[in-house]
C-alpha positions as YAML, in Angstrom:
chain: A
units: angstrom
residues:
- id: 1
  name: MET
  ca: [15.28, 99.31, 135.44]
- id: 2
  name: ALA
  ca: [16.22, 102.47, 133.59]
- id: 3
  name: ALA
  ca: [16.23, 101.00, 130.08]
- id: 4
  name: ARG
  ca: [13.01, 100.75, 128.11]
- id: 5
  name: ALA
  ca: [11.81, 97.23, 127.34]
- id: 6
  name: TYR
  ca: [12.18, 96.28, 123.68]
- id: 7
  name: TRP
  ca: [9.30, 93.79, 123.97]
- id: 8
  name: GLN
  ca: [6.80, 92.80, 126.64]
- id: 9
  name: GLY
  ca: [4.80, 89.60, 126.55]
- id: 10
  name: GLN
  ca: [4.89, 86.05, 127.80]
- id: 11
  name: ILE
  ca: [6.87, 82.89, 127.29]
- id: 12
  name: ARG
  ca: [4.62, 79.87, 126.98]
- id: 13
  name: LEU
  ca: [5.71, 76.32, 127.77]
- id: 14
  name: ALA
  ca: [2.75, 74.00, 127.25]
- id: 15
  name: LEU
  ca: [0.10, 75.35, 129.68]
- id: 16
  name: VAL
  ca: [2.54, 77.54, 131.63]
- id: 17
  name: SER
  ca: [2.75, 81.24, 130.72]
- id: 18
  name: ILE
  ca: [5.50, 83.47, 132.13]
- id: 19
  name: PRO
  ca: [5.18, 87.26, 131.75]
- id: 20
  name: VAL
  ca: [8.56, 88.67, 130.70]
- id: 21
  name: GLU
  ca: [10.29, 91.72, 129.32]
- id: 22
  name: ILE
  ca: [13.24, 91.72, 126.95]
- id: 23
  name: TYR
  ca: [15.95, 94.35, 126.62]
- id: 24
  name: SER
  ca: [18.64, 94.81, 124.01]
- id: 25
  name: ALA
  ca: [21.86, 93.22, 125.30]
- id: 26
  name: THR
  ca: [24.17, 95.18, 123.01]
- id: 27
  name: LYS
  ca: [24.80, 98.78, 122.05]
- id: 28
  name: SER
  ca: [26.44, 100.52, 119.14]
- id: 29
  name: GLY
  ca: [30.12, 101.12, 119.57]
- id: 30
  name: ALA
  ca: [31.62, 104.59, 119.68]
- id: 31
  name: GLN
  ca: [32.28, 104.68, 115.95]
- id: 32
  name: ILE
  ca: [33.74, 107.63, 114.09]
- id: 33
  name: SER
  ca: [31.46, 108.82, 111.29]
- id: 34
  name: PHE
  ca: [32.26, 111.30, 108.55]
- id: 35
  name: HIS
  ca: [30.13, 113.65, 106.44]
- id: 36
  name: GLN
  ca: [30.85, 114.79, 102.91]
- id: 37
  name: ILE
  ca: [31.80, 118.47, 102.92]
- id: 38
  name: HIS
  ca: [32.08, 121.03, 100.12]
- id: 39
  name: GLU
  ca: [35.70, 122.07, 100.69]
- id: 40
  name: PRO
  ca: [35.55, 125.66, 99.28]
- id: 41
  name: THR
  ca: [32.66, 126.63, 101.61]
- id: 42
  name: GLY
  ca: [33.05, 124.08, 104.42]
- id: 43
  name: LYS
  ca: [29.33, 123.26, 104.21]
- id: 44
  name: ARG
  ca: [27.81, 119.80, 104.35]
- id: 45
  name: ILE
  ca: [26.65, 118.27, 101.08]
- id: 46
  name: LYS
  ca: [22.96, 117.37, 100.83]
- id: 47
  name: TYR
  ca: [21.35, 114.90, 98.47]
- id: 48
  name: GLU
  ca: [18.25, 115.21, 96.34]
- id: 49
  name: LYS
  ca: [16.08, 112.37, 95.06]
- id: 50
  name: VAL
  ca: [16.10, 112.63, 91.28]
- id: 51
  name: VAL
  ca: [14.71, 110.70, 88.31]
- id: 52
  name: PRO
  ca: [16.92, 110.43, 85.22]
- id: 53
  name: GLY
  ca: [15.51, 112.76, 82.55]
- id: 54
  name: VAL
  ca: [13.04, 114.30, 85.02]
- id: 55
  name: GLY
  ca: [15.13, 115.83, 87.79]
- id: 56
  name: PRO
  ca: [14.27, 116.32, 91.48]
- id: 57
  name: VAL
  ca: [10.96, 114.80, 92.64]
- id: 58
  name: ASP
  ca: [8.68, 115.36, 95.64]
- id: 59
  name: LEU
  ca: [8.62, 112.77, 98.42]
- id: 60
  name: ASP
  ca: [4.88, 112.19, 97.98]
- id: 61
  name: GLU
  ca: [5.58, 110.98, 94.42]
- id: 62
  name: ILE
  ca: [7.84, 108.16, 95.62]
- id: 63
  name: VAL
  ca: [6.53, 104.61, 96.11]
- id: 64
  name: LYS
  ca: [8.29, 101.31, 96.73]
- id: 65
  name: GLY
  ca: [8.85, 98.88, 93.88]
- id: 66
  name: TYR
  ca: [10.02, 95.27, 93.57]
- id: 67
  name: GLU
  ca: [12.04, 94.51, 90.45]
- id: 68
  name: VAL
  ca: [10.61, 91.43, 88.71]
- id: 69
  name: GLU
  ca: [12.65, 91.84, 85.51]
- id: 70
  name: LYS
  ca: [15.38, 94.21, 84.45]
- id: 71
  name: GLY
  ca: [13.77, 97.66, 84.51]
- id: 72
  name: GLU
  ca: [10.29, 96.33, 85.37]
- id: 73
  name: TYR
  ca: [8.84, 96.89, 88.83]
- id: 74
  name: VAL
  ca: [5.74, 95.95, 90.76]
- id: 75
  name: LEU
  ca: [4.74, 99.15, 92.59]
- id: 76
  name: LEU
  ca: [3.46, 98.90, 96.16]
- id: 77
  name: ASP
  ca: [1.97, 101.54, 98.45]
- id: 78
  name: GLN
  ca: [3.15, 101.63, 102.05]
- id: 79
  name: ASP
  ca: [-0.32, 100.73, 103.37]
- id: 80
  name: GLU
  ca: [-0.28, 97.60, 101.18]
- id: 81
  name: ILE
  ca: [3.04, 96.58, 102.72]
- id: 82
  name: ASP
  ca: [1.81, 97.38, 106.23]
- id: 83
  name: ALA
  ca: [-1.24, 95.16, 105.71]
- id: 84
  name: VAL
  ca: [0.91, 92.01, 105.49]
- id: 85
  name: LYS
  ca: [3.09, 92.77, 108.51]
- id: 86
  name: LEU
  ca: [2.69, 90.24, 111.28]
- id: 87
  name: GLU
  ca: [1.10, 91.38, 114.50]
- id: 88
  name: SER
  ca: [3.15, 90.90, 117.63]
- id: 89
  name: LYS
  ca: [1.05, 88.35, 119.49]
- id: 90
  name: LYS
  ca: [2.96, 89.06, 122.69]
- id: 91
  name: THR
  ca: [3.59, 85.34, 123.12]
- id: 92
  name: LEU
  ca: [6.72, 83.31, 122.56]
- id: 93
  name: GLU
  ca: [5.79, 79.64, 122.51]
- id: 94
  name: LEU
  ca: [8.71, 77.29, 123.05]
- id: 95
  name: THR
  ca: [8.03, 74.51, 120.55]
- id: 96
  name: GLN
  ca: [11.36, 72.67, 120.52]
- id: 97
  name: PHE
  ca: [14.46, 72.11, 122.66]
- id: 98
  name: VAL
  ca: [17.90, 71.32, 121.26]
- id: 99
  name: ASP
  ca: [21.48, 71.02, 122.47]
- id: 100
  name: ALA
  ca: [23.25, 74.37, 122.34]
- id: 101
  name: SER
  ca: [26.05, 72.78, 120.30]
- id: 102
  name: ASP
  ca: [23.52, 71.84, 117.60]
- id: 103
  name: ILE
  ca: [23.08, 75.50, 116.58]
- id: 104
  name: ASP
  ca: [25.91, 76.71, 114.37]
- id: 105
  name: VAL
  ca: [27.32, 80.08, 115.45]
- id: 106
  name: LEU
  ca: [26.54, 81.40, 111.96]
- id: 107
  name: TYR
  ca: [22.83, 81.40, 112.80]
- id: 108
  name: TYR
  ca: [23.03, 83.63, 115.88]
- id: 109
  name: GLU
  ca: [22.14, 87.23, 115.09]
- id: 110
  name: LYS
  ca: [21.33, 89.52, 118.06]
- id: 111
  name: PRO
  ca: [21.01, 88.90, 121.82]
- id: 112
  name: TYR
  ca: [18.43, 90.28, 124.26]
- id: 113
  name: PHE
  ca: [18.21, 90.04, 128.04]
- id: 114
  name: VAL
  ca: [15.06, 88.36, 129.36]
- id: 115
  name: VAL
  ca: [13.72, 89.19, 132.85]
- id: 116
  name: PRO
  ca: [10.46, 88.39, 134.69]
- id: 117
  name: ALA
  ca: [7.87, 91.12, 134.21]
- id: 118
  name: ASP
  ca: [6.85, 91.19, 137.89]
- id: 119
  name: ASP
  ca: [7.26, 89.42, 141.23]
- id: 120
  name: LEU
  ca: [4.48, 86.93, 140.45]
- id: 121
  name: ALA
  ca: [6.38, 85.72, 137.38]
- id: 122
  name: GLU
  ca: [9.67, 85.11, 139.19]
- id: 123
  name: GLU
  ca: [8.98, 81.56, 140.42]
- id: 124
  name: ALA
  ca: [8.00, 80.18, 137.00]
- id: 125
  name: PHE
  ca: [10.84, 82.14, 135.38]
- id: 126
  name: ILE
  ca: [13.43, 80.58, 137.74]
- id: 127
  name: VAL
  ca: [12.00, 77.09, 137.22]
- id: 128
  name: LEU
  ca: [12.32, 77.41, 133.43]
- id: 129
  name: ARG
  ca: [15.81, 78.90, 133.69]
- id: 130
  name: GLU
  ca: [17.10, 76.12, 135.92]
- id: 131
  name: ALA
  ca: [15.39, 73.40, 133.86]
- id: 132
  name: LEU
  ca: [17.19, 74.65, 130.76]
- id: 133
  name: ARG
  ca: [20.46, 74.82, 132.69]
- id: 134
  name: ARG
  ca: [20.20, 71.30, 134.11]
- id: 135
  name: THR
  ca: [19.15, 69.71, 130.82]
- id: 136
  name: LYS
  ca: [21.75, 71.80, 128.91]
- id: 137
  name: LYS
  ca: [19.10, 72.59, 126.33]
- id: 138
  name: VAL
  ca: [18.15, 75.70, 124.37]
- id: 139
  name: GLY
  ca: [14.49, 76.55, 123.78]
- id: 140
  name: LEU
  ca: [13.36, 77.47, 120.27]
- id: 141
  name: GLY
  ca: [10.29, 79.31, 119.05]
- id: 142
  name: GLN
  ca: [9.11, 82.04, 116.67]
- id: 143
  name: LEU
  ca: [8.36, 85.59, 117.68]
- id: 144
  name: ALA
  ca: [6.88, 88.52, 115.74]
- id: 145
  name: LEU
  ca: [8.81, 91.74, 116.39]
- id: 146
  name: ARG
  ca: [7.96, 95.00, 114.63]
- id: 147
  name: GLY
  ca: [6.20, 93.33, 111.73]
- id: 148
  name: ARG
  ca: [8.73, 90.57, 111.08]
- id: 149
  name: GLU
  ca: [8.78, 87.01, 112.40]
- id: 150
  name: TYR
  ca: [12.03, 85.69, 113.87]
- id: 151
  name: VAL
  ca: [13.24, 82.30, 114.94]
- id: 152
  name: VAL
  ca: [14.59, 82.78, 118.46]
- id: 153
  name: SER
  ca: [16.52, 80.75, 121.01]
- id: 154
  name: LEU
  ca: [16.26, 81.00, 124.79]
- id: 155
  name: LYS
  ca: [18.97, 79.95, 127.24]
- id: 156
  name: PRO
  ca: [20.09, 80.68, 130.83]
- id: 157
  name: CYS
  ca: [22.45, 83.58, 131.53]
- id: 158
  name: GLY
  ca: [23.40, 84.19, 135.14]
- id: 159
  name: ARG
  ca: [20.23, 84.98, 137.11]
- id: 160
  name: GLY
  ca: [18.31, 85.73, 133.93]
- id: 161
  name: MET
  ca: [18.02, 84.38, 130.43]
- id: 162
  name: VAL
  ca: [19.14, 85.46, 126.99]
- id: 163
  name: LEU
  ca: [16.94, 85.42, 123.91]
- id: 164
  name: GLU
  ca: [18.78, 85.47, 120.58]
- id: 165
  name: THR
  ca: [17.29, 86.04, 117.16]
- id: 166
  name: LEU
  ca: [18.47, 83.47, 114.63]
- id: 167
  name: ARG
  ca: [18.99, 83.73, 110.90]
- id: 168
  name: TYR
  ca: [16.85, 81.60, 108.62]
- id: 169
  name: ALA
  ca: [18.54, 78.84, 106.61]
- id: 170
  name: ASP
  ca: [18.37, 80.82, 103.35]
- id: 171
  name: GLU
  ca: [20.25, 83.71, 105.00]
- id: 172
  name: VAL
  ca: [23.40, 81.65, 105.66]
- id: 173
  name: HIS
  ca: [25.94, 80.63, 103.03]
- id: 174
  name: ARG
  ca: [26.88, 76.96, 102.85]
- id: 175
  name: ALA
  ca: [30.40, 76.54, 104.20]
- id: 176
  name: GLN
  ca: [31.25, 73.71, 101.81]
- id: 177
  name: GLY
  ca: [31.51, 76.14, 98.92]
- id: 178
  name: TYR
  ca: [34.32, 77.97, 100.69]
- id: 179
  name: PHE
  ca: [36.10, 75.04, 102.37]
- id: 180
  name: ARG
  ca: [36.04, 72.41, 99.62]
- id: 181
  name: ASP
  ca: [39.58, 73.17, 98.38]
- id: 182
  name: ILE
  ca: [41.15, 72.76, 101.83]
- id: 183
  name: PRO
  ca: [42.81, 69.32, 101.86]
- id: 184
  name: ASP
  ca: [41.40, 66.69, 104.22]
- id: 185
  name: ALA
  ca: [44.80, 65.84, 105.69]
- id: 186
  name: LYS
  ca: [46.01, 65.07, 109.20]
- id: 187
  name: PRO
  ca: [48.73, 67.37, 110.56]
- id: 188
  name: ASP
  ca: [52.17, 66.23, 111.66]
- id: 189
  name: ALA
  ca: [51.93, 64.95, 115.25]
- id: 190
  name: GLU
  ca: [54.89, 66.97, 116.53]
- id: 191
  name: LEU
  ca: [53.62, 70.16, 114.89]
- id: 192
  name: LEU
  ca: [50.21, 69.56, 116.41]
- id: 193
  name: GLU
  ca: [51.70, 69.07, 119.88]
- id: 194
  name: LEU
  ca: [53.67, 72.30, 119.57]
- id: 195
  name: ALA
  ca: [50.58, 74.21, 118.42]
- id: 196
  name: GLU
  ca: [48.54, 72.80, 121.33]
- id: 197
  name: ALA
  ca: [51.29, 73.74, 123.79]
- id: 198
  name: LEU
  ca: [51.40, 77.28, 122.38]
- id: 199
  name: ILE
  ca: [47.61, 77.58, 122.74]
- id: 200
  name: GLN
  ca: [47.82, 76.39, 126.36]
- id: 201
  name: LYS
  ca: [50.61, 78.89, 127.04]
- id: 202
  name: LYS
  ca: [48.50, 81.76, 125.77]
- id: 203
  name: SER
  ca: [45.23, 80.60, 127.34]
- id: 204
  name: ALA
  ca: [43.47, 82.97, 129.75]
- id: 205
  name: GLU
  ca: [40.01, 83.85, 130.99]
- id: 206
  name: PHE
  ca: [38.04, 85.91, 128.51]
- id: 207
  name: ASP
  ca: [38.12, 89.61, 129.37]
- id: 208
  name: PRO
  ca: [36.46, 91.79, 126.70]
- id: 209
  name: LYS
  ca: [38.05, 94.91, 128.22]
- id: 210
  name: VAL
  ca: [41.45, 93.72, 126.99]
- id: 211
  name: PHE
  ca: [40.34, 94.31, 123.40]
- id: 212
  name: HIS
  ca: [39.51, 97.68, 121.92]
- id: 213
  name: ASP
  ca: [39.03, 99.22, 118.49]
- id: 214
  name: ARG
  ca: [42.48, 100.56, 117.66]
- id: 215
  name: TYR
  ca: [41.25, 102.05, 114.38]
- id: 216
  name: VAL
  ca: [38.68, 104.19, 116.21]
- id: 217
  name: ASP
  ca: [41.37, 105.24, 118.70]
- id: 218
  name: ALA
  ca: [43.67, 106.22, 115.84]
- id: 219
  name: LEU
  ca: [40.90, 108.22, 114.12]
- id: 220
  name: ARG
  ca: [40.13, 110.11, 117.33]
- id: 221
  name: ASP
  ca: [43.82, 110.91, 117.71]
- id: 222
  name: LEU
  ca: [43.99, 112.03, 114.08]
- id: 223
  name: VAL
  ca: [41.00, 114.36, 114.52]
- id: 224
  name: GLU
  ca: [42.59, 115.92, 117.62]
- id: 225
  name: ARG
  ca: [45.93, 116.43, 115.90]
- id: 226
  name: LYS
  ca: [44.24, 117.82, 112.79]
- id: 227
  name: GLN
  ca: [42.41, 120.40, 114.93]
- id: 228
  name: LYS
  ca: [45.75, 121.56, 116.34]
- id: 229
  name: SER
  ca: [47.60, 121.51, 113.00]
- id: 230
  name: LYS
  ca: [45.64, 124.44, 111.49]
- id: 231
  name: GLY
  ca: [44.88, 122.56, 108.28]
- id: 232
  name: ARG
  ca: [48.30, 120.95, 107.80]
- id: 233
  name: LYS
  ca: [48.07, 117.50, 106.22]
- id: 234
  name: ILE
  ca: [48.92, 114.67, 108.59]
- id: 235
  name: ILE
  ca: [50.15, 111.41, 107.10]
- id: 236
  name: GLU
  ca: [52.45, 109.02, 108.92]
- id: 237
  name: ASP
  ca: [54.68, 106.52, 107.15]
- id: 238
  name: LYS
  ca: [53.92, 103.01, 108.32]
- id: 239
  name: ASP
  ca: [55.96, 99.86, 108.19]
- id: 240
  name: GLU
  ca: [54.51, 97.73, 105.43]
- id: 241
  name: GLY
  ca: [56.15, 94.57, 106.72]
- id: 242
  name: GLY
  ca: [54.17, 91.45, 107.48]
- id: 243
  name: GLY
  ca: [52.61, 91.06, 104.05]
- id: 244
  name: ARG
  ca: [52.50, 87.73, 102.31]
- id: 245
  name: SER
  ca: [55.58, 87.27, 100.15]
- id: 246
  name: ALA
  ca: [58.28, 84.71, 99.42]
- id: 247
  name: SER
  ca: [60.61, 86.35, 101.97]
- id: 248
  name: ASN
  ca: [58.05, 85.68, 104.74]
- id: 249
  name: VAL
  ca: [57.88, 81.96, 104.15]
- id: 250
  name: VAL
  ca: [59.44, 80.32, 107.22]
- id: 251
  name: ASP
  ca: [59.76, 76.82, 108.50]
- id: 252
  name: LEU
  ca: [56.61, 76.04, 110.51]
- id: 253
  name: MET
  ca: [58.40, 73.83, 113.02]
- id: 254
  name: ALA
  ca: [61.05, 76.47, 113.69]
- id: 255
  name: ALA
  ca: [58.42, 79.20, 114.04]
- id: 256
  name: LEU
  ca: [56.38, 77.19, 116.56]
- id: 257
  name: LYS
  ca: [59.48, 76.30, 118.60]
- id: 258
  name: LYS
  ca: [60.61, 79.92, 118.62]
- id: 259
  name: SER
  ca: [57.14, 81.00, 119.76]
- id: 260
  name: MET
  ca: [57.32, 78.55, 122.67]
- id: 261
  name: GLU
  ca: [60.69, 79.94, 123.76]
- id: 262
  name: LYS
  ca: [59.28, 83.43, 124.35]
- id: 263
  name: PRO
  ca: [58.76, 83.97, 128.12]
- id: 264
  name: ASP
  ca: [55.82, 86.33, 127.72]
- id: 265
  name: ALA
  ca: [52.63, 84.28, 128.12]
- id: 266
  name: LYS
  ca: [50.14, 87.15, 127.87]
- id: 267
  name: PRO
  ca: [47.39, 86.94, 125.23]
- id: 268
  name: ALA
  ca: [48.28, 88.73, 122.00]
- id: 269
  name: ALA
  ca: [45.73, 91.51, 122.57]
- id: 270
  name: ALA
  ca: [47.01, 92.12, 126.08]
- id: 271
  name: ARG
  ca: [50.59, 92.38, 124.82]
- id: 272
  name: ALA
  ca: [49.51, 94.82, 122.13]
- id: 273
  name: THR
  ca: [47.89, 97.03, 124.77]
- id: 274
  name: ALA
  ca: [50.92, 96.86, 127.03]
- id: 275
  name: ALA
  ca: [53.22, 97.69, 124.13]
- id: 276
  name: LYS
  ca: [51.47, 101.04, 123.72]
- id: 277
  name: LYS
  ca: [52.12, 101.99, 127.34]
- id: 278
  name: THR
  ca: [55.73, 100.80, 127.81]
- id: 279
  name: PRO
  ca: [58.86, 101.08, 125.66]
- id: 280
  name: ALA
  ca: [60.42, 97.97, 124.15]
- id: 281
  name: LYS
  ca: [62.90, 96.13, 126.39]
- id: 282
  name: LYS
  ca: [64.49, 93.81, 123.86]
- id: 283
  name: ALA
  ca: [67.75, 95.71, 123.35]
- id: 284
  name: PRO
  ca: [70.39, 94.90, 126.03]
- id: 285
  name: PRO
  ca: [72.06, 97.79, 127.88]
- id: 286
  name: LYS
  ca: [75.30, 99.04, 126.42]
- id: 287
  name: ALA
  ca: [77.08, 98.70, 129.73]
- id: 288
  name: PRO
  ca: [76.24, 97.55, 133.27]
- id: 289
  name: THR
  ca: [74.80, 100.28, 135.47]
- id: 290
  name: GLU
  ca: [73.85, 100.64, 139.10]
- id: 291
  name: LYS
  ca: [70.15, 100.38, 138.16]
- id: 292
  name: LYS
  ca: [70.44, 96.70, 137.25]
- id: 293
  name: PRO
  ca: [69.64, 95.37, 140.78]
- id: 294
  name: ALA
  ca: [66.51, 97.55, 140.84]
- id: 295
  name: ALA
  ca: [65.33, 95.83, 137.67]
- id: 296
  name: ARG
  ca: [65.49, 92.44, 139.39]
- id: 297
  name: LYS
  ca: [63.00, 93.58, 142.05]
- id: 298
  name: ARG
  ca: [60.27, 93.74, 139.40]
- id: 299
  name: ALA
  ca: [60.31, 89.96, 138.90]
...
């Protein structure tokens, strides 16, 4: 495996220990980043660490401080902070098993692939994987990674398993504070049926390749056009329609029925992608032409 293991150790279930390696399951997207530039010279702006009333300071004069009161800090040296970091014990002990549905999605943080460390570990690894799959349970434990202890979950994923770090309870906002003003009312039965039918119409298998970051694409295009424009400012007028206003208030029943009448059943993201590649076909032809039969062959 070409990638470098993020962590190597063992998963322990009672008296059974399984040597494993974990690898990051995600990667940073191809984001566009900008630097601050001094326009007259075209040079990048640098920053200095300064103290008000003192000016620039040397790096060896800087320590970390925890604010206990406004303007009052407890100063800590880096070696003092390092002394309380948890050692990675190279062991993940599964101490509890829960239904996957019991863990709110808000708690999941970052996924990692888990694989057996060697051929000797494969049998025990497969047994644990299939036991989790058959019982439909998720294993929980705590793991020290790079000085910090995480709550982690372990579940099957294809031939391997996925370990996910979880947020602690005090890192997640309580939903009630945001949802309390939403009325506890049952929707109209006919409206609900129409909404369900619309969801079924637009249902498809999940394909992450259908979705892409259109903002990043637009920024890349802007950078390319700016290079060719020789400094000319490039700003495009955009349709500001679609905002929330009184003129956009429509009858919900009519809107749902109209949505159901549309023949196109592609997911919204797929239609948006297709719209970029092909011109709109809503407007009828001004007059019949000989190309009309050819259009029927596409059906």
